[in-house]
C-alpha positions as CSV (number, residue, x, y, z in Angstrom):
1,M,12.6,-73.0,20.5
2,D,14.5,-71.6,23.4
3,S,13.1,-68.9,25.7
4,K,15.2,-66.1,24.3
5,L,13.9,-66.7,20.8
6,K,10.3,-66.8,22.1
7,I,10.9,-63.4,23.8
8,I,12.2,-61.9,20.5
9,V,9.3,-63.2,18.5
10,I,6.7,-62.0,21.0
11,T,8.4,-58.6,21.1
12,L,8.4,-58.2,17.3
13,F,4.7,-59.2,17.2
14,C,3.8,-56.6,19.8
15,I,5.7,-53.9,17.9
16,T,4.1,-54.9,14.6
17,F,0.6,-54.9,16.2
18,F,1.2,-51.5,17.8
19,V,2.4,-49.8,14.6
20,S,-0.5,-51.3,12.7
21,S,-3.0,-50.0,15.2
22,V,-1.5,-46.5,15.1
23,F,-1.6,-46.5,11.3
24,T,-5.3,-47.7,11.3
25,F,-6.2,-45.0,13.8
26,L,-4.6,-42.2,11.7
27,I,-6.6,-43.4,8.6
28,I,-9.8,-43.4,10.6
29,V,-9.2,-39.9,12.0
30,T,-8.3,-38.5,8.5
31,K,-11.4,-39.9,7.0
32,S,-13.6,-38.7,9.8
33,S,-12.3,-35.1,9.4
34,N,-13.0,-35.2,5.7
35,V,-16.1,-37.3,5.3
36,K,-16.9,-36.4,1.7
37,G,-13.3,-37.2,0.6
38,E,-12.7,-33.6,-0.5
39,P,-9.2,-32.3,-0.1
40,P,-8.7,-29.6,2.5
41,P,-8.9,-26.1,1.2
42,L,-5.6,-24.6,0.1
43,K,-4.4,-21.4,1.7
44,P,-5.2,-18.6,-0.8
45,I,-2.3,-16.8,-2.4
46,N,-2.6,-13.0,-1.8
47,H,-1.4,-11.0,-4.7
48,L,-0.2,-7.4,-4.2
49,N,-1.8,-4.5,-6.0
50,I,0.5,-1.6,-5.3
51,L,-0.9,1.8,-6.4
52,L,1.6,4.7,-6.0
53,L,-0.1,8.1,-6.2
54,L,2.1,11.1,-6.9
55,D,1.3,14.7,-5.8
56,L,3.4,16.6,-8.3
57,S,2.4,20.1,-7.2
58,D,4.9,22.6,-5.9
59,R,6.1,20.0,-3.3
60,V,8.6,18.7,-5.9
61,Q,9.8,22.1,-6.9
62,E,13.5,22.5,-6.0
63,K,13.0,26.0,-4.6
64,V,10.3,24.7,-2.2
65,N,11.7,21.3,-1.3
66,Y,15.2,20.8,-2.4
67,G,15.9,17.2,-3.3
68,Q,12.3,16.0,-3.1
69,S,12.2,14.7,-6.7
70,Q,15.2,12.5,-5.9
71,R,13.6,11.2,-2.7
72,D,10.4,10.4,-4.6
73,I,12.4,8.3,-7.2
74,L,14.1,6.5,-4.3
75,I,10.7,5.6,-2.9
76,I,9.6,4.3,-6.3
77,Q,12.7,2.1,-6.4
78,E,12.0,0.8,-2.9
79,L,8.4,0.0,-3.7
80,L,9.5,-1.9,-6.8
81,K,11.8,-4.0,-4.6
82,V,8.9,-4.9,-2.4
83,F,6.9,-5.7,-5.6
84,S,9.7,-7.9,-7.0
85,Q,10.0,-9.8,-3.8
86,A,6.3,-10.5,-3.8
87,V,6.6,-11.9,-7.4
88,K,9.6,-14.0,-6.5
89,R,7.9,-15.6,-3.5
90,K,5.3,-17.0,-6.0
91,L,8.2,-18.4,-8.1
92,Y,7.2,-15.9,-10.8
93,I,4.8,-18.2,-12.7
94,K,2.1,-18.0,-10.1
95,S,2.3,-14.2,-9.7
96,K,-0.6,-12.0,-10.6
97,D,0.8,-9.0,-8.7
98,K,0.3,-5.5,-10.0
99,F,2.2,-2.2,-9.7
100,Q,0.8,1.1,-10.9
101,I,1.9,4.7,-10.8
102,V,-0.8,7.4,-11.1
103,V,-0.2,11.2,-11.2
104,I,-2.9,13.0,-9.2
105,P,-4.6,15.4,-11.8
106,Q,-3.9,19.1,-11.7
107,E,-4.5,21.8,-14.3
108,T,-0.9,22.6,-15.0
109,N,0.2,19.0,-15.5
110,P,1.8,18.4,-18.9
111,N,0.7,15.5,-21.1
112,F,2.1,12.3,-19.8
113,S,0.3,10.0,-22.2
114,D,3.5,8.7,-23.7
115,L,4.6,7.5,-20.3
116,V,1.4,5.9,-19.1
117,D,2.0,2.4,-20.4
118,A,5.3,2.1,-18.6
119,F,3.7,3.1,-15.3
120,T,1.9,-0.2,-15.0
121,I,3.3,-3.7,-14.4
122,D,0.7,-6.5,-14.5
123,M,2.2,-9.9,-14.0
124,S,-1.1,-11.6,-15.0
125,K,-0.7,-10.3,-18.5
126,F,2.6,-12.1,-19.1
127,K,3.0,-15.7,-20.2
128,M,4.5,-18.0,-17.6
129,R,7.9,-18.5,-19.4
130,E,8.2,-14.7,-19.9
131,K,7.5,-13.5,-16.4
132,K,11.0,-13.5,-15.0
133,G,12.4,-11.6,-17.9
134,M,9.4,-9.2,-18.1
135,L,9.7,-8.4,-14.4
136,K,13.3,-7.2,-14.9
137,S,12.7,-5.2,-18.1
138,S,9.4,-3.7,-16.8
139,T,10.9,-2.4,-13.6
140,E,13.9,-1.0,-15.3
141,S,11.7,0.8,-17.8
142,L,9.4,2.1,-15.0
143,I,12.4,3.6,-13.1
144,Q,13.7,5.3,-16.3
145,K,10.3,6.7,-17.2
146,S,9.8,8.0,-13.6
147,K,13.0,9.9,-13.8
148,E,11.8,11.4,-17.2
149,L,8.5,12.3,-15.5
150,Y,10.2,14.3,-12.7
151,Q,12.5,16.0,-15.2
152,R,9.4,17.3,-17.1
153,V,7.7,18.4,-13.9
154,G,10.8,20.3,-12.8
155,K,10.5,22.5,-15.8
156,L,7.0,23.7,-14.9
157,N,6.6,27.3,-13.8
158,R,3.0,27.1,-12.5
159,Y,1.3,24.8,-10.1
160,S,-2.4,24.7,-9.4
161,G,-2.3,22.0,-6.7
162,A,-3.1,18.3,-7.0
163,D,-6.8,17.5,-6.6
164,I,-6.5,14.6,-4.2
165,W,-10.0,14.9,-2.8
166,K,-11.6,14.6,-6.2
167,F,-9.4,11.7,-7.2
168,F,-10.5,9.6,-4.2
169,K,-14.1,10.7,-4.9
170,E,-14.2,9.8,-8.6
171,D,-11.2,7.8,-9.7
172,I,-9.6,5.6,-7.1
173,R,-12.0,2.7,-7.6
174,L,-10.6,2.3,-11.2
175,Y,-7.3,1.1,-9.7
176,I,-8.5,-1.1,-6.8
177,E,-8.8,-4.9,-7.0
178,D,-11.9,-6.4,-5.3
179,G,-12.1,-9.8,-3.7
180,K,-9.8,-11.6,-1.3
181,E,-7.3,-12.6,-3.9
182,Y,-5.6,-9.2,-3.8
183,Q,-4.2,-7.0,-1.1
184,N,-4.4,-3.4,-2.2
185,L,-1.6,-1.2,-1.0
186,V,-2.1,2.5,-1.8
187,V,0.9,4.8,-1.3
188,L,0.5,8.5,-1.5
189,L,3.5,10.9,-1.7
190,T,2.3,14.2,-0.3
191,D,3.5,17.0,2.0
192,G,0.4,16.5,4.1
193,Y,-1.5,19.5,2.9
194,M,-4.4,19.3,0.4
195,F,-5.1,22.0,-2.1
196,A,-6.5,22.4,-5.6
197,K,-7.2,25.8,-7.1
198,N,-10.7,24.9,-8.4
199,N,-11.8,22.7,-5.5
200,K,-12.2,24.7,-2.3
201,C,-15.6,23.6,-0.9
202,R,-16.9,23.6,2.6
203,L,-19.9,21.8,4.2
204,S,-20.3,22.8,7.8
205,N,-16.9,21.9,9.4
206,R,-15.9,19.6,6.5
207,F,-13.7,20.6,3.6
208,T,-12.2,19.5,0.4
209,F,-8.8,20.9,1.4
210,I,-6.3,21.0,4.2
211,M,-4.8,24.5,4.4
212,R,-3.8,27.2,6.9
213,W,-7.5,28.4,6.8
214,N,-8.9,25.2,8.5
215,L,-5.8,24.5,10.6
216,W,-5.2,27.7,12.5
217,R,-7.9,27.1,15.1
218,F,-6.2,23.9,16.4
219,R,-2.5,25.0,16.2
220,N,-0.6,25.1,19.5
221,K,-3.7,24.3,21.5
222,F,-3.6,21.8,24.3
223,D,-7.2,20.6,24.0
224,W,-7.5,20.9,20.2
225,E,-8.5,17.3,19.6
226,T,-11.6,17.7,21.8
227,E,-12.8,20.7,19.7
228,F,-12.0,18.7,16.5
229,D,-14.1,15.7,17.6
230,S,-17.0,17.7,19.1
231,G,-17.3,19.9,16.1
232,D,-17.0,17.0,13.6
233,Y,-14.2,18.7,11.7
234,G,-12.6,16.9,8.8
235,L,-12.7,16.4,5.1
236,I,-16.0,16.0,3.3
237,K,-16.9,12.3,2.9
238,T,-16.5,10.9,-0.6
239,D,-18.8,7.9,-0.2
240,T,-15.9,5.8,-1.6
241,Q,-15.5,2.5,0.1
242,L,-12.0,0.8,0.1
243,P,-12.2,-2.5,2.0
244,N,-9.1,-4.8,1.8
245,T,-7.0,-1.7,1.2
246,K,-4.1,-0.3,3.2
247,V,-3.0,3.3,2.8
248,L,0.5,4.6,3.4
249,L,1.2,8.4,3.3
250,L,4.8,9.4,3.0
251,E,6.9,12.6,3.0
252,F,4.7,14.9,5.2
253,K,6.3,18.3,5.7
254,P,4.4,19.9,8.6
255,E,5.2,23.6,9.3
256,T,7.7,23.5,12.2
257,E,6.5,26.6,14.0
258,F,3.5,24.7,15.3
259,N,4.3,21.9,17.7
260,N,1.1,19.9,17.0
261,E,0.9,20.4,13.2
262,F,1.7,16.8,12.3
263,Q,-0.9,15.5,14.7
264,I,-3.5,17.8,13.2
265,L,-2.7,16.8,9.7
266,S,-2.8,13.1,10.7
267,K,-6.2,13.6,12.3
268,Y,-7.7,15.0,9.1
269,W,-6.2,12.2,6.9
270,T,-6.9,9.3,9.3
271,K,-10.6,10.3,9.8
272,W,-11.1,10.7,6.1
273,F,-9.6,7.2,5.3
274,N,-11.4,5.5,8.1
275,E,-14.7,6.8,6.7
276,M,-13.7,5.0,3.5
277,N,-13.4,1.8,5.5
278,V,-9.7,1.1,4.7
279,S,-8.2,-1.7,6.6
280,Q,-5.1,0.3,7.8
281,V,-3.7,3.8,7.4
282,E,-0.3,5.1,8.4
283,M,1.5,8.3,7.7
284,Y,5.1,9.5,8.3
285,K,7.0,12.7,8.1
286,S,9.9,13.2,5.7
287,Y,13.2,12.2,7.3
288,N,16.7,13.0,6.3
289,D,17.6,9.4,7.2
290,F,16.4,7.5,4.2
291,S,17.0,4.1,5.8
292,K,14.3,4.9,8.3
293,L,11.8,5.6,5.4
294,K,12.9,2.3,3.8
295,D,12.1,0.4,6.9
296,Q,8.7,2.0,7.1
297,I,7.8,1.0,3.5
298,I,9.0,-2.6,4.1
299,N,7.2,-3.0,7.5
300,F,4.0,-1.6,6.2
301,A,3.9,-3.6,2.9
302,M,4.9,-6.9,4.6
303,D,2.9,-6.5,7.8
304,K,6.1,-6.4,9.9
305,K,6.1,-4.6,13.2
């Protein structure tokens, strides 16, 4: 065997030995990191539970807020797009995502019982082979029923105010999913003020409403926030706890004659939800540019900044 052939043989041997050593090392490392032979835990799939709460008081009356009903329906459509994307990312068959619309109770609400079933989409209730088709038909039905809902509300002549405080005190837990499998996303459409005809309670500097009566002392004042904090102003605590829940409030309409009105409203709402232990709360004014609102919805739902 000539010298060149010897060199080739020795080189091949060295390469084989090196590869074999690396492979053996990787096997040892893998076994040592998993001594019991159990597979590493899979990353949990977070399902979305989107709860859309509607304040259908006089805020949706055309004489008060022209075009508000149409804006609400556009928001419903955008939230359904977010929901559909969440379902598709799980290839439909793995989805247990949920979408619910709830009308905040008020005395003058008509009976919506014939629409209730269409206001819920629960992907866990559908068979695997049905999920893709049911997502499409359910979203189309929900949009149609939402339009019918707003048409009925538009015919009302009396509004007693939506009792938002009572809903979060007594009913919200019925719609929240516990455990780490779900991310709850609560979206409330409101003008930022809180009023119900039969729920006007006060406990020291805490209230069940947000109206002119408990806003005036802070309006157009430079140091209003210091007085708010030192006096422990706010909404009365509900004792409701909402961990693993994000809250998004849309369509605030603060009175424009007071330059700090939005900040005061935000202070009331933020303090209230923080006392419920929500994981995140954000609120936005109503904008003429709907694309801006669309971005806010997507960014909040998808944790994009």
